[in-house]
N, C-alpha and C positions, 0 to 999 in steps of 0.2 A: 504493500499500500504506500509506504514511504517513497519508494522508487517511482511509483505512478504519480504521486503528488508533485514530486520534484520535476518530473518530465512535463507535466501539465503546466507548472509554473513557468518553466523555461520557454515552452511553446507560447504561452500567453504573452510573456514579455516580448518575444520576438515579433509576434503578430501585431501587437499594439504599436510597437516601435515602427515597424514597416508601414502600418496604416497612417500613423501620424506624419512620418516622413513623406508619404505620398510618392508620386512618380518622380524619377524612374525607379526608385528603390522598391516600391510596392510591386510594380510590374516585374521587376527582376526577381523578387521574392517568389512571385507566383510561377515564374519560369523555372526557378530552381525546384519548386514543389512539383511541377509537372515532370521534370527530369527524374526526380526520386520516385514518383508514382509510376513513370514509364519503366524504370528499373525493376520495380516490384511486379508490374504487369508482365514484363518479359519473362521473369522467373516463374510466375504462376502459369503463364501460357506454355512454357516449356514443360512444366510438371503435368500440365493437362494434355500433353501429347502433341503440342504445336511447337517444335523446337525453334526458338527465337534468339537470334544474336542480340545480346543486350545493348551493344553500342549503338545500333541503328535507332531504336525508339528513344534512347536517352538523348540523342542528338536532335531528332525530329521534334519531340514534344516541346522543349523550351523555345526552339526556333518558331514553332507555330504560335506560341504565346506572345513572344516579342514581335513577331512579324505581323500578326493581326492587329495588335495594339498600335504598333507604329503606323500601319496602313490607315487605320481609322483616324489617327491624329494628323495624317498628312493631308495634302490637298485633295487626295482621293475621297476622303470622308467616307460616308456610308457606301459609296460605290465600290469601296475596297472589298466588300463582301463578295463581289463578283469574282475575286481572285481565289476564293476558298475552294471552289470546285476544281479549277486547274491545279491548285496546290495538292489536293487530295489525289488527283490523277498522277501527279509526279511522284508522290509517296508510293502509290501502288506500283508504278513502273520501276522505281528504284529498288523497292523491296523484291520485285521479281528478279532483277539483275543480281541482287545479293544471293537469292536462292539458287541461281544457276550453278553455283559452285558445289552444290550438294549432289553427290554421285547417284544416290537412289532418288529417282524422280518422285516417288510417292512421298518420301520424307521431305524432298524439296518443295513439293506442293504444300505440305503442312507447314513447312518453315515460312513459305511465302504468306500464307494466311495468318500465321501467328505474328509475323513481323508487321504486317499491315495493321492488325488489330492492336498490338502493343504500341504502335506509333500513334494511331488515330484516337484511341480510347482516352488516354490521359491528355491528349491535345485538346480535348473539349474544355479544359481549364482556360483556354484562350478566350473564351467568351466571358469569363470572370475578369480577365485582364482588359477585355475590350471596354469595360465600364471606366477604366482608369486612364489608359494611354500612357505614353512615355513622357508627356509634358502636361502640366496642369491645365485643366479646362479654364478658359478665360472668364466664364460666367460662374458665379458662386451661388449657392443656395444654403438653406439651413434645415436642420432636423431638430425641432424643438429648441431652437436657439444655438445649436452647434453648427457653426459656419464652416462648410467644406465645399469643395467643388462638387458639382452634381454627380460626377462619376463615382466618387468615393461614397456619396450618400446612397446611391443605388447599390453599391457593393455591400455597404453596411446593412441595408435592408435585406439583401440576399442572405448574408451571413446570419443575422439575428433571426430571420424567419426559418431558415434551415435548422438552426439550433433549437428553435421553439418546436418545430415539427418533430424533431427527434425526441426531445424531452416529453412532449405531449403524447407521442405514440408509446413511449416507454411506460409512462405513468398510467395511461388509459389501458394499455395491454395488461399491466400488472393488476389493475383494479377490476376491469370489466372483461378482460380477454377470455373468450370461450371458443370462438370459431377460428380455426387455423386458416391463414390466408394462402400460404405457399409452403406446406410442410415438406415438400420434396426439395425446396431450396433453403428455407430458413424456418425451422420448426417452431421457433419462439414467437414469430410474428403472427398477429391476429387481425381480423377485420375490425374489431373494436378498437384496437390500438391505432390502426391506420386511419380510421374515421376520427378518433380523438385527436390525433396529430394533425390531421387536415383542418379540423375546426380551429384548433389552437393557432395554426399557421395563418389562416384567414383572418382571425381576430387581430393577431399581433401585426400582421402586414398592413391591415386597414388602419390600425392605430398609428403605425409609423408613417403611412401615407398622409394621415391627417396632420402630421408635423412637418410636412413638406409642401411643395406646390403640386403634388399629385392629388388626384381626386379619390374619393372614397371608393368609387366603382373600380378604378384602376388598382387601388390597393387590394381590394377583395379579389380581383381577378389574378393579380400577381401572387397573392397568398395561396389561392387554389392551385395555380400552375406550379409554384415552387413546391407545395406539399405533395402533389401527385407525382411530379417528375423526380423530386428529391427522394421520395420513398422507392420509386422505380429504380433510381440509380443505386440505392442501397441494395436492392434485390439483385440487380445486375452484377454487382461485385460479388455477391454471395454465390451466384451461379459460377463465376470464375473460380472462386476459392473452393467450392465443392468439387468442381471438375478437377482441380489441382490437388484435392485432398488436403487442403490447408485450413487451419483455423483462423489465422491472421494473414494479412497480405505480406508481412515481413516482420523483422525484429529490429528495425532501425530506431524505433522510439521505445526506450525501456519502459516496460509496464503498460504500453498502449498498442503494441503490435507494429503496424507499418503505416507509412504516410497515405497509401491508397485507402486504408480503412478510414482515415480522417477526412478524405475529400470525395469519397464515392458519391455522396448525395449531390455535391456541387457539380459533378461531371455532367449530370443530366439537368439539374435545376438551372445552372447558369445559362446554357443556350436556350432553354425553354423560356426563361425570364427575358432574355434578349429578344427572342422572337415575339413575345407578347408586347414588349415595348415598341418593336418595329411596327406591329399592327396598329398600335395606338399613335404612331407617328412620333415616337420619342426615342428613336435610334440615336445613340450617343455619337455625335460627330464633334468637330472642332467648335461648332456653334449649336449646342443643344437647344431644342425647342421645348417650351413648357405649355404649349397650347393643347 
């Protein structure tokens, strides 16, 4: 327990420091986190029967984070998203070239699949960094009087809502849990826990929206999206760990398992939140709109 508390305290200090410093340090911190998650993903994929060279995803994931963040902050603005599809195509092709060296073609095919997966899956953290960018947003806003650039406010809303959903799901599941949601993936998760976490996420996100220039309706919509996709992200990582026969994604955090275990919900919640903001016309560019 002491080791777990020490690790949590160190992580909290690092996260708060990076958040206060803002870009580019916050973006670089997310990039490092993506690299560590990619390392663990590659190891799990290999254990699951998809032999994956660790170096490739460890390089691709942080490049994806920094690249998308930089592109959105450049003159390209939101049109930078048009580069995402070609970038994914390049990763798929390069991963195929890496797999060519495998003599057994059946193993080579699995290596190709594993390399693509281990590269793109943790790269979804790029959408969390997309809220920040490599340079500060020129327009500032506030969250209940806390003055920050709009991007960091959005990121703070994402983080607080995900944490609320996780806590709400745990408490609801422990108190009311009866019906198993996906026993073949995660035996401890229940529908009651998922519903409780979702309700908690919607309430907290709506309250947070009330402290910004966002509307109540958008806050509730974001809360629902983050809750649903965040819990789906948690289950997705459980699929990977179960296939690999692992309890935790790694041992890099003493007492807490791996980094992938800490960000699994964000891998799905961040792009889902970004897509929702895009639908509402609030895509974060160099000149964010509040209308």
